[in-house]
C-alpha positions in Angstrom: -4.9 -25.8 -21.0 -3.2 -22.5 -22.7 -2.1 -19.9 -20.0 -2.8 -16.5 -20.9 -1.9 -14.2 -17.8 0.1 -14.5 -14.4 -0.1 -12.8 -11.1 2.8 -12.0 -9.3 3.3 -11.1 -6.0 6.6 -8.8 -5.4 8.4 -9.3 -2.3 9.9 -12.8 -1.9 8.7 -13.7 -5.5 9.0 -11.3 -8.5 12.1 -9.9 -6.8 14.9 -11.4 -5.5 16.3 -10.9 -1.7 18.1 -7.3 -2.5 14.3 -6.5 -3.6 15.5 -6.6 -7.4 14.2 -8.2 -10.5 17.2 -10.0 -12.0 18.0 -10.2 -15.4 16.9 -13.4 -16.1 13.3 -13.1 -14.6 12.9 -10.0 -16.4 14.1 -11.1 -20.0 12.1 -14.1 -19.3 8.7 -12.3 -18.4 9.5 -9.4 -21.1 9.5 -12.8 -23.7 6.2 -14.0 -22.1 4.6 -10.4 -23.0 5.8 -10.7 -26.9 4.5 -13.9 -26.9 0.8 -12.4 -26.2 0.8 -13.0 -22.5 -0.2 -10.6 -19.5 1.2 -10.2 -16.2 -0.7 -8.8 -13.0 1.8 -7.5 -10.3 -0.6 -8.6 -7.1 0.6 -6.9 -4.2 0.3 -5.8 -0.8 2.4 -2.6 -1.6 0.7 0.7 -2.4 0.8 1.5 -6.0 4.0 4.0 -5.5 5.9 0.9 -4.7 5.2 -1.0 -7.5 5.1 1.6 -10.3 9.1 1.3 -10.9 8.9 -2.9 -11.5 5.9 -2.3 -13.5 8.3 -0.4 -15.7 11.4 -2.4 -15.3 8.8 -5.3 -16.9 7.0 -2.3 -19.3 3.8 -3.5 -18.8 2.8 0.4 -20.1 3.9 -1.2 -23.6 2.3 -4.6 -23.5 -0.6 -4.2 -21.3 -0.2 -5.4 -17.9 -2.0 -5.0 -14.9 -0.7 -3.3 -11.2 -3.2 -5.2 -8.2 -2.2 -2.7 -5.3 -3.3 -3.1 -1.3 -4.0 -6.6 -1.9 -6.6 -6.1 -4.6 -7.6 -2.7 -3.5 -6.9 -0.5 -6.5 -6.6 -2.2 -10.0 -5.1 0.1 -12.4 -4.4 -1.0 -16.3 -0.8 0.4 -17.1 -1.1 1.0 -21.0 -4.1 3.6 -20.0 -3.0 4.5 -16.3 -7.0 4.2 -15.8 -8.2 3.1 -12.5 -10.2 0.3 -13.2 -11.8 -0.1 -9.9 -11.1 0.1 -6.2 -12.4 -0.3 -2.9 -11.7 2.4 0.3 -11.6 1.6 3.9 -14.4 3.1 5.6 -12.8 6.3 7.8 -15.1 5.6 10.4 -13.1 2.7 11.1 -9.6 4.2 11.8 -10.7 5.4 15.2 -11.6 2.4 16.6 -8.3 0.8 15.6 -6.5 3.1 16.5 -7.9 3.2 19.8 -6.8 -0.8 19.5 -3.3 -0.6 19.0 -2.4 2.7 20.9 -1.3 0.6 24.0 0.8 -1.7 21.7 4.7 -0.4 20.4 3.1 -0.9 16.4 3.2 1.6 13.9 0.0 1.9 11.8 -0.1 3.7 8.5 -1.9 4.6 5.3 -0.6 6.4 1.9 -1.2 9.8 0.8 0.4 10.3 -2.7 4.4 9.6 -2.4 4.4 9.6 1.3 3.6 6.8 4.1 1.6 8.4 6.7 2.5 6.8 10.4 0.8 7.1 13.8 1.4 5.8 17.3 5.1 4.4 16.8 7.7 4.3 14.2 10.2 1.4 14.3 12.3 -0.6 12.6 9.5 -2.4 10.3 7.9 1.0 9.5 11.3 2.0 8.6 11.4 -1.1 6.1 8.2 -0.5 4.7 9.5 2.8 3.5 12.4 1.5 2.1 10.5 -1.5 0.0 8.2 1.2 -1.2 11.1 4.1 -2.1 8.7 6.3 -0.2 9.2 9.0 2.3 7.9 8.5 5.9 5.5 11.2 7.5 4.8 10.6 11.6 1.7 12.7 12.4 0.5 12.9 16.3 -2.5 12.9 15.8 -3.4 9.8 13.2 -7.0 9.8 13.1 -7.4 13.7 12.9 -5.4 13.8 9.9 -6.5 10.9 8.0 -9.5 12.6 6.4 -9.3 11.3 2.9 -9.7 8.0 1.0 -7.5 5.5 2.1 -7.4 1.3 0.9 -5.9 0.0 3.6 -4.5 0.5 7.0 -0.9 -1.5 7.7 0.3 -2.0 11.1 4.0 -2.7 11.9 5.6 -4.7 15.1 6.9 -7.5 16.6 5.5 -10.7 15.3 4.4 -11.3 18.8 2.3 -7.9 19.0 1.3 -8.4 15.6 0.0 -12.1 16.0 -1.9 -10.6 19.2 -3.6 -7.4 17.2 -4.2 -10.3 14.1 -6.5 -12.6 16.9 -8.1 -9.1 18.5 -9.2 -7.1 15.4 -9.9 -10.0 13.2 -12.8 -10.7 16.0 -13.5 -7.9 16.3 -14.1 -7.0 12.6 -15.2 -10.7 11.3 -17.6 -9.7 7.7 -16.5 -6.5 8.7 -13.6 -5.9 7.1 -10.5 -7.8 6.0 -8.0 -8.7 8.5 -4.6 -10.8 7.5 -0.7 -11.0 7.8 1.3 -10.3 5.1 4.8 -10.8 6.8 4.9 -11.9 10.2 5.4 -8.5 11.2 2.8 -6.4 8.9 -0.9 -7.0 9.5 -3.0 -5.5 7.0 -6.6 -4.2 7.4 -8.6 -3.5 4.7 -12.0 -3.4 3.3 -14.7 -6.3 3.1 -13.7 -8.7 0.6 -10.6 -7.4 -0.6 -8.0 -10.1 -1.1 -5.8 -11.1 -4.2 -8.3 -13.7 -5.5 -11.5 -11.6 -5.7 -9.8 -9.0 -7.5 -7.9 -11.0 -9.9 -11.1 -12.7 -10.7 -12.8 -9.2 -11.4 -10.0 -8.4 -13.9 -10.6 -11.3 -15.7 -14.0 -11.0 -16.4 -13.5 -7.5 -17.4 -11.0 -8.2 -19.8 -12.9 -11.9 -20.8 -10.2 -14.2 -19.7 -11.0 -17.1 -17.9 -9.8 -18.6 -14.2 -8.3 -21.9 -16.2 -6.1 -19.2 -18.0 -4.1 -17.7 -14.9 -1.3 -18.9 -13.2 -0.4 -16.8 -9.9 2.9 -17.0 -8.2 3.5 -15.8 -4.6 5.4 -16.5 -1.0 3.4 -14.8 1.4 0.1 -15.3 3.3 -1.7 -12.7 1.6 -0.9 -14.9 -1.5 -2.8 -17.7 -0.7 -6.5 -17.1 -2.2 -4.9 -16.4 -5.2 -2.4 -19.4 -5.6 -6.0 -21.4 -4.6 -7.9 -19.4 -7.4 -5.4 -19.5 -10.0 -5.6 -22.3 -12.8 -2.2 -22.9 -11.7 -0.8 -22.2 -8.3 2.8 -21.7 -7.5 4.4 -21.5 -4.2 8.1 -20.1 -4.3 10.4 -22.5 -2.3 11.0 -19.7 -0.1 7.5 -19.7 0.8 5.8 -20.6 4.1 4.5 -23.9 4.7 0.5 -22.6 4.2 1.2 -21.2 0.9 3.2 -24.7 -0.2 0.3 -26.3 1.4 -2.1 -24.2 -1.4 -0.3 -24.4 -4.3 -0.3 -27.1 -7.2 3.3 -27.1 -7.7 6.4 -25.2 -5.9 9.1 -23.5 -7.6 12.5 -22.6 -7.0 13.1 -19.5 -4.8 13.1 -15.6 -5.2 16.9 -16.2 -5.4 17.2 -18.7 -7.5 14.9 -16.8 -10.2 12.1 -19.0 -9.3 9.7 -17.1 -11.6 11.7 -17.5 -14.8 12.1 -21.5 -14.1 7.9 -21.9 -13.9 7.6 -20.7 -17.0 10.5 -22.4 -18.6 8.9 -25.2 -17.6 5.4 -24.6 -18.6 6.8 -23.4 -21.3 8.5 -26.9 -22.0 5.5 -29.2 -21.7 2.4 -27.2 -23.0 1.7 -24.0 -24.8 1.8 -21.1 -22.5 0.4 -18.1 -24.3 -2.6 -19.7 -26.6 -2.6 -16.7 -28.8 
């Protein structure tokens, strides 16, 4: 099968432990695009947190795509068109806040270039801001402040608290909202039906590509659906065990240019771009 498009998670996959795309990985992905391949940056990050990496990989020049908020918003980098997005119904925000208010966790969403935070600030909130290069704006009345369209809420806290809240909220909103961990300390709350696989499927149909022509690479729990969906699902060697179990193959770690390695391996054994 000729692979024509690759979906890449960012943190722990595309970037190394210093949150940087190495020169080797950048060069390999630029060559991938020069030969006709397309790139999807598929991340739980907000759009602002993905844009710098899209620029590094020149997706605006080659016609790649940003899949932000775990698929809640998909953007054509060449035209800056929002191809589709799905908002989290605001009626659920007060309910979610009521569940988490007695836990030492932060709750955030995004407004422009700012992360809007309520309930608590902690080291994981600061990590989220650092990862995305965005400013934190803490508000005393989170529920009252958030009166605009949002793509998701993110809870940040100690893994034991996140695990408890995942169980409570997943049960409460089963069949209504998506509730899942992207990291042991991050709990994502998204509109029903939003995940990376569903959004990639919708994108591929829009641009007339087949599932079998897609590679998906990731390391986190929120990458499992796209790894299972793609024609070739790839887990990083630094991935969690459930991610590896979902994959067709395992590449090197994000600190060993695992993305460059898998593309090189495919190039040596089969036609990659098919153009």
